[in-house]
C-alpha positions, 0 to 999 in steps of 0.5 A: 857609549854607556847606555846613558839619556841625553840628559844624563849624558848632558848633567855629566858634561856640566859637572865636567865643565863646573869642576874644570872651571873652578880649579881654573878660574876660582874667584875670577881671572884677573887677567882679563879684567884688564880689557874693558867689559864691553869690548866684543872680539872674534877668534878661531880654533884651529889644529895643527896636527892631523886629529879626530875631533872629539869634546865639542860638548865640553868646550861649547859648555865651558863657553856656556857657563863663562858667558852665555853670551858667546857664539859658536859655530862648529865646522867640524863634528865629533869623529870626523878627521881634522888635518893640519891648519884647519879652523873647526870652530869659530867664536864671537862675543865678549872679549873677557869670555872668550879669554877666560874660557879658552884654556879650559875649552881647550883642554877639552878638545885637546884631551878628547880628540887625543882619546879619539885620535888613538882609539880611531888607529887602533881601530884602522889596525884591525879593520875588517877583522870583526874584532871589537877593541875595549878601552878599560879603567885605566882613564883620567880621574874624573874624565871617565865617561868623557874618555869614554864617549871619545874612545866611541869617537874614535870607532872603539867600544866600551868595557865596563864603566866601573866597578859596579856595572859588571864583574871581572873576576881576576886572580885576587878575587879568585883565591879569596872565593876559593876558585874559580867555580865558587867566585861565578856561583857568588857572584850569580847570587849577588847580582844575577842581572850582572855580566859575570867576566873572568880572568883566567891564565891558562887552558885549564882556568880556561875549562873551568871557567867556561864549566862554571857558566862566564859570560866573557873570559878573559885570556891573560897575555895567553899565547897566540896558539893558546888563544886559538886553541881558547876559540876552539874549547869555547866554540861560542859558550862565552865570548873570548877577551883577549888582554895583556902585553898587546901593542900595536905590532901584536894587535893584528895578529891577536885579533886574527886568532878569533877572539871576540874582544881585545882590551887596550887600555893604552887607548886612554892612558897613553895619549898625547894632546893634540895640539890646538891654537885660539886666534883672537882678533878685535 
């Protein structure tokens, strides 16, 4: 997870929930208004499929912002595996608030649990290889930090957070700067405290990036043989990250080439929401 204080993360959660409720509740839940204001209810949330739980803090904040009188009890924690039909949350409080908060709370859990579940799937595929799997910036707009948190719940790691916290010099940057060495030199001058990563497409570019002192070198769609040769040539001078065209069938073999990292955009991009249900009783 990004280097955040608990207060910073809590503020992100509060802001995420505030935006979600603004678009869903708007000026007020007119359907929930049909229910007497003093009507109390209990509810339980369950999963209909196996999944890694994630997003409890976001869901709890939804209930808090909708009605602080709602009491939330979690029966599982973020990062834990849930089985089909498992109840993982119990609620009680004003019926209006429970119904108003239901969809926004479930949206956070179903999306973040999907991200954590997919991340765990990839992590399991490379278990024991020593490689670290990284996410990318291919996240849902407005939910980057939430999804990056979910990736860590699934057992994978975070790449850079955005365009501001690390350099990632790609083909077009290299062309515009006049070459790999020139781009790296300019990066060192502009922000000497930021890590510098360079994308290369062949072993000759790898040699240039090593000579110029790159911290991390991204191997873009190199063959397995070239990845192994890159590991030999680098010999620890720079961390190596494999990227591009890597899927579930090739992931393990890429990990076994000896690279340090593999970045996979699909762990945040190609997700299917976890099937959840909230059952309410008066």
